[in-house]
N, C-alpha and C positions, 0 to 999 in steps of 0.2 A: 331648702330653696324658698324664696318668696316669689310667687308667680302671680302675675296679673293676667287673667283670662278675659279677653275682650271679644266677646262672641254675641252677635245680635240675637241669635237663637239659643235658648237655654231651657233647662228643665223648668216647668213641668211639661213641656212639649214632648209628646210620646214618640214622634217619628222625625226622621230627618236630622238636620244638624244639631238641633237642640238636645236631642237624646244623647248624642255622642259627646257634646260639650259638657253636659251634666254628668255623665258617667266618668269622663276624664277628670273633671274637677273633684268628684267624690273619691276616685281612686287615689289621686295624688294627695289629697287631704288625709286619707286613711294611712298613707305611707309617711306621714309626719311633715309634709310640706305645707307652708302657709299659702293658701290660695284665696284670692279675691276675684270677683267677677263683675264685669260691666256688661249688661244685656238690655234688650228691649223688653217691654211687657210680652208675655207669651201670647202668640196669636196663630201659630201654624199647627195643622193645615187648614183651619177653618177660615183664616183671614178675617179674624175678629178677636179683640182682646178677650182672654179667658175671664170667666166670672171671678170677681174680686180684684181684678186688675184694671187700671185705667191707662188709656193710650196717651193721656195728656198730663200726667203727673210724675214727678220723680219719686222714687221709693227705695228705701234701704231695708233689707231683710236679712235675717240669719237663716241659712238653709243647712242644717246638719253641721253647724260649726263653720260654714263658709259665708263670708259677707258678700251679699249680692246687691248691686245697685242697678235699678231699672231706670232707663232714660225714656222720656216721652217720645213716642214714635207714631207717626201717621200710618194707619193701616187701611189701605183701600179695600173696599168690598170686592172690586174686580181688578186684580193685579196685572193689568196689561202694561204695554211698553212704558209709556211715560209715567203712569201711576206707580209702577214698580220702581222706577228710578227715583221718583220723588220720595217714595217710601224709604228706600235705602239712604237717600241723602238726608232725610229728616232725622234718622237715627245718628248719622255721622255728626250732624250739627248739635243735637241735644246731648250726645254722649261725650263730647269733647271736654266740657267742664268737669265731668266725672273722671276722665282720664287724667287731666292735669291736677285734679284734686288728690291724686296719689303721689305727688311729689315728695311730701314729707315721709310717707311710708317707704318710698324708694324700693320698688320691687327689684329682684335680680334679673328678671326677664319679663317682657310683655309678649304674650302668645295671642295673636290676633287671627281670627277666622274669617276667611273670604267665602261667600259674600258677607258684608260689602267691602269691596276694594277701596271705596271712598274713605275708609278709616285709616288706610295705610300711611298717607302723608303725616297725619298727626302722630301716629305711633312712632314713625321714624324720627320726627322732630323731638318727641318726648324722650325717646331712647338715647339719642345723641346728646340731648341736654343733660341727662343724668349719667351718661356714660355706662348704660346697661345694655343687655342683649335684647334683640328683637327677633321674633319668630313669626313667620306667616304660614298658616296652614290653609291650603286651598281645598275646600270641599267642592267647589264649582268654579270653573273658569268663566266668570260672569261676562267678561269682555267678549271672549269668543262666542259664548252662548248667546249674548245679545244680538250679535250680527248673524250667526249661523241659524238662529231661530227666527230671524226677521224682525226682531223687536226694535232694532236700530239699523238704519241704512245709510249708505254713502261711502264711497271709496276714500275720500279725504278724511272723513270722520273716523273711519276704521284705522287708517294709517296713523293718525294722531293718537287714538285710544291705545293701539297696540304698542306704539312707541313709549307712551307714558307708562303703560303697564310694565314694559320691559325695564324701564329706568327704576321704577319702584321696587320691583322684585329683586333687582340686582343689589339693592342696598340693605336687605335684611340679613341678619346674622345666619339664619336658617330659613329654608323654604321647604315645606313638606306638602305632600298630597296623597290621595287615597288609592291610587292604582299605578301600575307600571306605565301604562299608556299616558296617564296624566303627568307622570314624572318625566317621560320623554318629551312631552310638550314643554315642560319647564326648561329642559336642556335646550330645546330649540329656541326658547326665548332668551338664551344666553346666560342662564344661571350656572355658576361654577359648580362642578360636580361635588366638591368638598362641602358645599352648603346644602346639598339636597338630601332629603330624608323621605323614605317611603313610610307612610303611616296609614295603613288601610283601616277602614271602618270594621270594627270587630263585632263578635257576637259572644254572648255569655253562654257557652256550651253546657254549663251546669244548669242554666235556667230554661234553655231551649233544647229539647231532646225528644227523640222518638219514644213512644211508650205504647204498650199493648192496649188495644181498645180505643185508641184515639180516633181512628177513622171509622167508628161504628156507633152503635147506639149508646156506648159509654160516653160519647162526646155530647155535652149539653147543648152545644150550638146546633148540632143536627136535629136534636129533639125540638129545640126552640123554633127552628125554621121549618119543621115538618118535612125534613129530607129523609127518605127511607134508608134503613141501615145498609141495604145492598146497592145504593146509588153511588156513582163515582162523582166526587166533589172536585170541581175546578175552582181554586181560590186565588183571588187577587186581594192582598191586604197592604194598604199603604195610602199615600196621599193621592188625590185625584186632581192632578194639575196638567199644565200644558205640555210638560216634557215627557209625560208618560205614554202618550199615544194611546190613551185608555179607550178611545172610541172603537178601537179594533176589537175589543172584547165583545161589544154589542153586536158587531158584524159576525164574529165567530159564533156567538150564542144563537143568532138568528139562523145560521147555516146548520146548526145542530139541534134545531127545535124538535125535529122528529125523533131524536135519540133521547127517549124519555128517562133513561137511566143515568144521563149526565146532567148534573146540576151545577150552576155557576153561583158562587158567592162573591160579591164585590163589597169589600169592607174598607171604608175610609171616608174622608171628607176633603173638600177642596172645591175650587171653582168649576171643575168639570163634572161634578156629581149630578146636578140637575139635568144637564144635557144628556148625560149617560142614562139616567133613569128614563128620560123621555124616549131615547133610542131603544130601550128595552121594554117599552110598554107592550103589553100583550104576551110577553114571554114568561110563562108561569114557572119555568125552570130556572129563572134568574132571581136571586135573592140579594137584598141590600142590607148592610149593617153599618152603623156608625163606627167610628174609630173606637176600639175597645180598650179597657184598662190594661195597664202593663202587666198586672198580676194574672191576667187571663190570656196573655199572648201565646204561651205554649199550648194551651187548650185550643185557641183559635187556629194556630198553624197546624196542629194535629188533626183538625177536622178534614184537612185536604187529603185527597189522593194525588192530586196534581196541582202544583203551583204554577201560575202564569205571570210573566213579567214582560209586558209590552214596553218598548222604548221607541221613540221617534228615531228615524234613521240619522237625522242631523244632530242627535244628542248622544248617540251610542258610545262615543269615546270621549265626550266632553264630561260625562259623569259616569261613575261606577255606582249603580243603584245600591244604596245601603241596605235595602230590604232583602237583597239576595242572600246575605249571611244567615239570616233567620230561616229563610226557605231551605237552604242547604242543611243547616243544623237540625231541622225538624225531621230529616231522614226521608223526605218525600221527593219524587221526581219533579223537575222544573222544566218549563218551556219558556224560552225567551225569544224575543225578536231582536236580531242583530245580524250584521253582515259578517260573513266568514272572514277570519283574520283579525277581528277586533278582540280586545281583551275580554269583553263580556262573553263573546262566542267561545273563546279558548277556555275560560273558566267553566262554562256550563257543559261543554262537549264531554261526553262520557258520563255526565251526571244528570243529563236531561237532553232535551232536543232544542235545536236552534232553527228558527225559520226567518225568512226575510222580513224586515220591517214593513209594515203596511199591507202585508199579504194575508187577508182574512181567510182565504181558501186554504193556504198552507197551514195557518194556525189551527183552523178547524180540523184539518186532516191529522195534524200532530196530536191534538187532543183525542180524536177518535182512535188513533193508533194506540196511545198509552191507555186509554180507557178499556181497551179489550185485552190488555196484556199485563196482568198483575205481576208476573215474574220480572218483566222488564222494568216496571215501576219500582219494584223493591230493590232490584240491582242498582238502578240509578240513584235511588234514595240512599242506599248504603254508601255508595261512592261519594255522594254529596256530604253526608255526615262525616266521613273520614276526612274530606278536604277541610270542612269547618273546624274539626278538632286540631288538625295539624297546621293550618294556615291562618285561621281567623280567630283563634282563642283570645278572649279579651285580656286575660292576665298576662299572657306572653307578649302581646302587642304593646300593652301599656308599660310593661317592664322594659321593653326596648326603647320606648319613648323616654322613660325616666333616665336611662343611660345616655341617650342622645342629648337630653336637656343638661345633664351634668357635664357632658363633653363640650357642649356649646359654651357653658359658663367658664370652662377651663381654658378655652381658646384665647 
């Protein structure tokens, strides 16, 4: 197959959409498919172009045999409502010449990742013009999220935006998304069942795994941070942004300040990092780390005794946190904030604890409960590892994707 991957986020971004788009492109290329990529300069989660990349220039590179075009993209230092929309719109405008520059190559299929949905009209026009297949992969329902998170307001604006989204989605050859709840949302938007594909974010269970000594002095991170061998480490590792409800961790850490055996490690970058550090000022059992290299991810996750995954209540079923897979694969207990009955709650139940979003007291109590029960932590961790191996394995998921791509081309 000749596949054009149109994904704003792409490797070398280590977290979020860029990580998965990069791994998918690499896997398909290794299977003998010809893959080309259109992306923005890497910027996430720091919200600044990576060193060696410009936000203002076109660039063509070869990455492990895959041709990657980078389109100039405005990257706001503070990605708030209008700035975030302008950011997405700038990528759409600058990347269109790269899209139509593929006419002579004529891919078999264009695989476009949302966000940004702004790119969808051009992809549909391009695909119809060449008589090829189009595939929309939804990592985040940005229209719903924009209104539900209060980034955009107005009943009339919402009706128009949802109507336009529904029209666009219905015209793709395939629509995929990352969780069953998000797939249900696509059904509710009127997408025909025969066009829907479940494509969850995966984890490489051969690279992320539990190993002896990980949560002890054998772990270099504990030594570097000065955390005692017998301490219980509560770890959050991921982007520090608005959808995470990350401020709850500072509140929970404050409530557990007297529990000297419990240490919090908050690892990541993003617009909420500095406010979070300010909220944790004076809490010497809270440690901060920058986003860590991919080759140390297993060691980082292995430092934890407990993983925490806060989510804002209004984002709980809009996104399925991609970081959850690594947490489960590491074989450690997980605490998430989610409402009962949501997919996130259902996945974690039995493999960790679920508390109500925004409830710092409940989160602190759950941490204290697991901190005092190593057998409970180990049982939950083993259940999470089993789930990752059977449901989230990278190779199995991408093999299913390959079959669906071939089936799409055959239709």
